[in-house]
C-alpha positions as CSV (number, residue, x, y, z in Angstrom):
1,X,-2.4,-33.9,5.1
2,X,-2.0,-30.8,7.3
3,X,-4.5,-28.3,8.0
4,X,-3.4,-24.8,8.9
5,X,-5.2,-21.9,10.2
6,X,-4.2,-18.9,9.0
7,X,-5.4,-15.4,10.3
8,X,-4.5,-11.9,9.1
9,X,-6.2,-8.7,9.1
10,X,-8.2,-7.8,5.7
11,X,-10.2,-5.2,4.3
12,X,-14.0,-5.5,2.6
13,X,-14.6,-2.1,1.0
14,X,-17.7,-0.6,-0.4
15,X,-18.9,2.7,-2.0
16,X,-21.5,4.6,0.1
17,X,-24.7,6.5,-1.0
18,X,-25.0,9.3,1.7
19,X,-27.8,11.8,1.8
20,X,-27.2,14.9,1.8
21,X,-27.4,15.1,5.8
22,X,-25.1,12.7,6.1
23,X,-22.5,14.4,3.8
24,X,-22.7,17.2,5.6
25,X,-22.0,15.4,9.1
26,X,-19.2,13.6,7.7
27,X,-17.6,16.4,6.2
28,X,-17.8,17.9,9.8
29,X,-15.9,15.2,11.1
30,X,-13.2,15.5,8.6
31,X,-12.8,19.3,9.5
32,X,-13.0,18.6,13.2
33,X,-10.3,15.8,13.2
34,X,-8.3,18.7,11.1
35,X,-8.6,21.0,14.0
36,X,-8.0,18.8,17.0
37,X,-4.7,17.3,14.5
38,X,-3.5,21.3,14.5
39,X,-4.0,22.0,17.9
40,X,-2.1,18.9,19.3
41,X,0.5,19.6,16.7
42,X,0.9,23.2,17.7
43,X,1.3,22.1,21.5
44,X,3.8,19.4,20.5
45,X,6.0,21.8,18.6
46,X,6.1,24.5,21.2
47,X,7.0,22.0,23.8
48,X,9.7,20.8,21.7
49,X,10.9,24.2,20.7
50,X,11.0,25.0,24.5
51,X,13.0,21.5,25.6
52,X,14.7,20.3,22.3
53,X,18.3,21.4,23.8
54,X,17.6,19.9,27.3
55,X,20.0,16.8,27.8
56,X,17.4,15.7,30.6
57,X,14.7,15.6,28.4
58,X,14.5,12.5,26.3
59,X,12.6,11.6,23.0
60,X,9.8,10.0,24.7
61,X,9.0,13.1,27.2
62,X,8.9,15.1,23.9
63,X,6.4,13.1,22.3
64,X,3.8,12.3,25.1
65,X,0.6,11.2,24.5
66,X,-2.0,13.9,25.1
67,X,-5.1,13.7,26.8
68,X,-7.7,14.4,24.2
69,X,-10.6,15.6,26.6
70,X,-8.6,18.6,27.5
71,X,-9.0,20.1,23.6
72,X,-12.8,19.2,23.3
73,X,-13.2,21.0,26.8
74,X,-11.5,23.9,25.6
75,X,-13.5,27.5,24.9
76,X,-15.2,27.8,21.8
77,X,-14.4,23.9,20.9
78,X,-18.1,22.2,22.2
79,X,-18.5,21.4,18.6
80,X,-15.7,19.0,18.4
81,X,-17.8,16.4,20.9
82,X,-20.3,16.1,17.8
83,X,-17.5,13.6,16.3
84,X,-16.6,9.9,17.8
85,X,-14.1,9.9,20.1
86,X,-12.2,7.0,18.4
87,X,-11.6,9.0,15.4
88,X,-9.8,11.5,17.2
89,X,-8.0,8.7,19.0
90,X,-6.7,7.1,15.6
91,X,-5.8,10.7,14.4
92,X,-3.5,11.1,17.6
93,X,-2.2,7.6,17.3
94,X,-0.9,8.7,13.7
95,X,0.5,12.1,14.9
96,X,2.4,10.3,17.5
97,X,4.0,7.7,15.0
98,X,4.7,10.8,12.7
99,X,6.4,12.7,15.4
100,X,8.3,9.9,16.7
101,X,10.1,9.6,12.8
102,X,10.8,13.2,13.4
103,X,12.6,12.9,16.5
104,X,14.4,9.9,15.6
105,X,16.2,12.0,12.7
106,X,15.5,15.7,14.1
107,X,15.4,16.4,10.1
108,X,12.8,19.1,9.8
109,X,11.5,17.8,6.6
110,X,9.7,15.2,8.7
111,X,8.3,17.4,11.0
112,X,4.6,16.6,10.9
113,X,2.6,19.7,8.8
114,X,-0.8,21.1,10.2
115,X,-3.8,20.2,8.0
116,X,-6.3,21.8,6.3
117,X,-9.8,20.6,6.0
118,X,-9.4,19.2,2.4
119,X,-6.3,17.3,3.5
120,X,-8.2,15.0,6.3
121,X,-9.9,12.6,3.8
122,X,-9.8,9.6,5.9
123,X,-11.0,8.6,9.5
124,X,-11.0,5.7,11.6
125,X,-13.4,4.2,14.4
126,X,-12.7,1.2,16.6
127,X,-14.9,-1.6,17.0
128,X,-13.8,-2.7,20.6
129,X,-17.1,-3.3,22.2
130,X,-19.1,-6.5,21.2
131,X,-22.1,-4.7,23.5
132,X,-22.0,-1.3,21.4
133,X,-20.6,-1.9,17.9
134,X,-19.7,0.9,15.8
135,X,-21.6,-0.8,13.0
136,X,-24.5,-3.0,12.4
137,X,-26.1,-4.6,9.1
138,X,-29.6,-3.5,8.6
139,X,-30.3,-5.7,5.4
140,X,-27.6,-6.3,2.0
141,X,-28.0,-2.8,1.1
142,X,-27.7,-0.9,4.2
143,X,-25.3,-0.6,7.0
144,X,-25.7,1.3,10.4
145,X,-22.5,3.2,11.3
146,X,-22.5,5.0,15.1
147,X,-23.6,8.7,15.3
148,X,-23.8,8.9,11.7
149,X,-27.0,6.6,11.1
150,X,-28.1,4.1,8.4
151,X,-26.0,4.5,5.2
152,X,-26.9,2.9,2.0
153,X,-24.4,1.0,0.0
154,X,-24.0,0.9,-3.9
155,X,-23.3,-2.7,-4.2
156,X,-24.4,-5.8,-2.2
157,X,-21.2,-7.6,-0.7
158,X,-20.7,-10.3,1.5
159,X,-19.9,-8.6,4.8
160,X,-18.3,-10.1,7.5
161,X,-19.2,-11.4,10.6
162,X,-19.9,-8.3,13.4
163,X,-17.7,-9.6,15.9
164,X,-14.6,-10.1,13.8
165,X,-14.6,-6.6,12.8
166,X,-11.5,-4.4,14.3
167,X,-11.9,-1.0,12.9
168,X,-14.0,0.7,10.1
169,X,-12.6,3.7,8.0
170,X,-14.6,5.9,5.9
171,X,-12.5,7.8,3.2
172,X,-13.5,10.7,1.0
173,X,-12.0,10.8,-2.6
174,X,-11.4,14.2,-4.5
175,X,-14.0,13.3,-6.6
176,X,-16.8,13.4,-3.7
177,X,-17.1,9.9,-3.4
178,X,-17.2,8.2,-0.2
179,X,-16.1,4.6,0.9
180,X,-16.1,2.5,4.1
181,X,-13.6,0.1,4.8
182,X,-14.2,-2.8,7.3
183,X,-11.1,-4.3,8.5
184,X,-11.8,-7.3,9.9
185,X,-9.7,-10.4,11.2
186,X,-10.4,-13.6,8.5
187,X,-9.7,-17.2,9.1
188,X,-8.9,-19.7,6.3
189,X,-8.0,-23.2,7.0
190,X,-6.6,-24.7,3.7
191,X,-5.1,-28.0,3.1
192,X,-1.4,-27.9,2.6
193,X,-0.2,-30.0,-0.1
194,X,2.6,-28.0,-1.9
195,X,4.7,-29.3,-4.9
196,X,8.1,-28.1,-5.7
197,X,7.3,-28.8,-9.5
198,X,4.7,-25.6,-9.0
199,X,7.4,-23.5,-7.9
200,X,8.2,-19.8,-10.0
201,X,10.8,-17.4,-9.9
202,X,9.7,-13.7,-10.7
203,X,12.2,-11.0,-11.7
204,X,11.3,-7.1,-11.5
205,X,10.6,-5.4,-15.0
206,X,10.0,-1.8,-14.4
207,X,8.1,-1.8,-18.1
208,X,6.0,-5.1,-17.8
209,X,5.9,-5.7,-13.9
210,X,7.8,-8.9,-14.0
211,X,8.9,-11.6,-15.8
212,X,8.8,-15.2,-14.5
213,X,10.9,-18.3,-14.7
214,X,9.0,-19.5,-17.4
215,X,9.5,-16.8,-20.1
216,X,5.9,-14.9,-19.6
217,X,5.2,-11.8,-18.5
218,X,1.8,-10.1,-18.0
219,X,0.4,-8.2,-20.6
220,X,-1.5,-5.1,-19.6
221,X,-5.1,-5.0,-21.4
222,X,-7.0,-2.0,-19.7
223,X,-7.3,1.3,-20.2
224,X,-4.3,2.5,-18.4
225,X,-2.0,3.7,-21.5
226,X,-5.1,6.0,-22.7
227,X,-5.8,7.1,-19.4
228,X,-2.1,8.2,-18.8
229,X,-2.0,10.1,-21.9
230,X,-5.4,11.8,-20.9
231,X,-3.7,12.8,-17.7
232,X,-0.8,14.4,-19.1
233,X,-3.2,16.5,-21.7
234,X,-5.1,17.7,-18.5
235,X,-1.3,18.3,-16.7
236,X,-0.8,20.6,-19.7
237,X,-4.2,22.5,-19.6
238,X,-4.1,22.8,-15.9
239,X,-0.4,24.6,-16.0
240,X,-2.0,27.2,-18.5
241,X,-5.3,28.4,-16.3
242,X,-5.1,31.3,-14.5
243,X,-4.9,30.5,-10.6
244,X,-8.3,30.6,-8.7
245,X,-10.4,30.7,-11.9
246,X,-13.4,28.7,-12.4
247,X,-11.5,26.9,-15.6
248,X,-8.9,25.8,-12.8
249,X,-11.2,24.1,-10.7
250,X,-12.9,22.2,-13.5
251,X,-9.8,20.9,-14.9
252,X,-8.9,20.1,-11.5
253,X,-11.9,17.8,-10.5
254,X,-11.4,16.2,-14.0
255,X,-8.0,15.5,-13.4
256,X,-8.9,13.9,-10.3
257,X,-11.2,11.8,-12.0
258,X,-8.9,10.5,-14.4
259,X,-6.3,9.6,-11.8
260,X,-9.0,8.1,-9.8
261,X,-9.5,5.8,-12.6
262,X,-6.2,5.1,-13.2
263,X,-5.5,3.8,-9.7
264,X,-8.7,1.6,-9.8
265,X,-7.3,0.1,-13.2
266,X,-3.8,-0.4,-11.9
267,X,-5.6,-2.2,-8.6
268,X,-8.1,-4.4,-10.7
269,X,-4.8,-5.4,-12.8
270,X,-2.5,-6.4,-10.1
271,X,-5.4,-8.4,-8.3
272,X,-6.1,-10.5,-11.1
273,X,-2.2,-11.0,-11.5
274,X,-2.0,-12.3,-8.2
275,X,-5.1,-14.4,-8.3
276,X,-3.3,-16.1,-11.5
277,X,-0.3,-16.3,-9.7
278,X,-1.4,-18.0,-6.8
279,X,-4.0,-20.1,-8.4
280,X,-0.9,-21.9,-11.0
281,X,1.8,-21.8,-8.7
282,X,2.8,-23.2,-4.8
283,X,5.8,-21.4,-4.4
284,X,6.5,-17.9,-5.3
285,X,10.3,-16.4,-5.2
286,X,11.4,-13.2,-5.4
287,X,14.2,-10.8,-5.0
288,X,14.5,-8.1,-2.5
289,X,14.9,-5.2,-4.7
290,X,14.1,-1.3,-3.4
291,X,12.0,0.7,-5.9
292,X,13.8,3.7,-5.0
293,X,17.1,2.3,-5.8
294,X,15.3,0.9,-9.3
295,X,14.0,4.5,-10.3
296,X,17.4,6.6,-9.1
297,X,19.5,3.7,-11.0
298,X,23.1,3.0,-10.4
299,X,24.9,6.2,-10.3
300,X,28.0,4.5,-10.6
301,X,27.4,3.4,-14.2
302,X,27.1,6.7,-16.2
303,X,25.5,4.9,-19.4
304,X,22.9,3.2,-17.3
305,X,21.2,6.5,-15.7
306,X,17.4,6.1,-16.1
307,X,15.5,9.2,-17.7
308,X,12.2,10.4,-16.8
309,X,10.0,7.6,-18.6
310,X,12.3,4.7,-16.6
311,X,11.7,6.5,-13.2
312,X,7.8,6.9,-14.5
313,X,7.5,3.5,-15.1
314,X,9.1,2.2,-12.1
315,X,6.6,4.0,-9.8
316,X,3.5,3.4,-12.5
317,X,4.4,-0.4,-12.0
318,X,3.3,-0.4,-8.2
319,X,5.7,-3.3,-7.5
320,X,5.6,-2.6,-3.7
321,X,1.9,-2.8,-3.9
322,X,1.6,-5.9,-6.0
323,X,4.2,-7.9,-3.6
324,X,2.3,-6.9,-0.7
325,X,-0.8,-8.1,-2.7
326,X,1.0,-11.5,-3.5
327,X,1.8,-11.8,0.4
328,X,-1.3,-11.2,1.7
329,X,-3.5,-13.5,-0.4
330,X,-0.5,-16.2,-0.1
331,X,-1.1,-16.2,3.5
332,X,-5.0,-16.8,3.4
333,X,-4.4,-19.6,0.6
334,X,-1.6,-21.5,2.3
335,X,0.7,-21.1,-0.7
336,X,4.7,-19.6,0.3
337,X,6.1,-16.4,-1.0
338,X,9.7,-16.1,-0.2
339,X,12.7,-13.7,-1.2
340,X,16.2,-14.1,-1.8
341,X,18.9,-11.5,-0.5
342,X,19.4,-8.4,-2.5
343,X,22.2,-7.8,-4.8
344,X,22.6,-11.9,-4.9
345,X,24.1,-12.7,-8.6
346,X,20.9,-13.6,-10.5
347,X,21.5,-11.7,-13.7
348,X,25.2,-12.4,-14.0
349,X,25.2,-16.3,-13.8
350,X,24.3,-19.3,-15.8
351,X,21.2,-21.0,-14.6
352,X,22.6,-24.2,-16.6
353,X,26.3,-24.5,-15.6
354,X,26.4,-21.6,-13.0
355,X,29.4,-19.6,-14.7
356,X,29.5,-16.1,-13.6
357,X,29.9,-13.0,-15.7
358,X,31.4,-9.5,-15.2
359,X,28.4,-6.5,-15.1
360,X,26.9,-6.2,-18.6
361,X,24.9,-2.8,-19.6
362,X,21.1,-2.8,-19.3
363,X,21.0,-2.3,-22.8
364,X,22.4,-6.2,-23.7
365,X,19.3,-8.2,-23.3
366,X,20.6,-11.6,-24.1
367,X,24.0,-13.3,-24.4
368,X,25.6,-16.7,-25.1
369,X,27.2,-18.7,-22.1
370,X,31.1,-19.0,-23.2
371,X,31.1,-22.3,-21.1
372,X,28.1,-24.3,-22.0
373,X,26.9,-22.3,-25.0
374,X,23.4,-22.0,-23.7
375,X,21.8,-18.8,-25.6
376,X,20.6,-16.7,-22.2
377,X,17.7,-14.1,-21.9
378,X,18.5,-11.4,-19.4
379,X,15.7,-11.3,-17.7
380,X,14.5,-15.0,-18.0
381,X,18.0,-16.3,-16.9
382,X,17.5,-14.2,-13.9
383,X,14.1,-15.3,-12.7
384,X,15.2,-19.1,-13.1
385,X,18.2,-18.1,-10.7
386,X,15.7,-16.6,-8.1
387,X,13.7,-19.7,-8.2
388,X,16.3,-22.2,-8.1
389,X,18.0,-20.3,-5.0
390,X,14.4,-19.8,-3.1
391,X,14.0,-23.6,-3.2
392,X,17.7,-24.4,-2.0
393,X,16.9,-22.0,0.7
394,X,13.6,-23.5,1.9
395,X,15.2,-26.9,1.5
396,X,18.2,-25.7,4.0
397,X,15.5,-24.0,6.3
398,X,13.5,-27.4,6.1
399,X,16.8,-29.6,7.2
400,X,17.9,-26.9,9.8
401,X,14.3,-26.8,11.7
402,X,12.9,-30.2,11.0
403,X,9.9,-28.4,9.4
404,X,8.0,-29.6,6.1
405,X,7.8,-26.5,4.1
């Protein structure tokens, strides 16, 4: 038996119940962050416009790291010092990354935009010092955050050790709720005794999230379909209201609440599916697929162009989020999540005899193999092939490296 220590960065989230003074303080911090963001961005754009055609000025020079204190010491900017300095530091890091992406392509569509106060809804603080931590635990229902004070947590939750916390993040939703995210390092020691018989392949499905190699697919039993109908109704009402009216503001708030419920319902569903898969299987194999390609469809095949309904289903399934959750939890539990290369023949290849077929329209959901006579389901056949190819890849890697996967 081998004991493997897995380390990864994970997040514990809790709903905050701040008082009026704390709400006003955090709102001012959001506003101050938008002010600093806009000042730094204005200077970056001005410097870029001045030197963009100069061959001696590199992209690194065009995106110099700004000295934040210069902005805080400007005239009429004394109010900015109220906010914790690490909030500005993390916002500047995000701006640097966005500007780097713009400089790589010089595409004006990627140029970072100025932020209104309401557009900044998240701020992060680093917890680098063990002597002066940004967060302290008072009791199971209260936490102390530096410069904000003692905050009440709605529900008790087991909080991580203060020494393992890397960063804290405060978020505000469109419905006026405040959340505290504690980002910390989690260590999980699991005895790894993995069984190849507990291997499964997952084939992506836009309407059912996935279909596994056993022929099962998840059934969504939550309120998601009803909430989708309610969202469409509110969007229709919103389009008919007068801009800036009280009725419009009321519908916008109702729409934000419905969308928040949809997001929470989807996350809860995905979390349960991930837990179920990792509990029942040791090896999980998926195909590397691009959600953008799935939403756009294969333009070369006119009959398979997806309609608006398919595109909506692709994005609503949140398959990328599902994969990231699956990888993260597999790392903690010692299970294996592996991918086979994109465009591998999984659908048009019989999993029994290996006979390959020509392209078949997505309207054809099953057929009989002319070589071995096996009745094949399009999605289940692809999932079985994904599992078989994934197991072969792991055995090849085990033979070449000498490691026991």
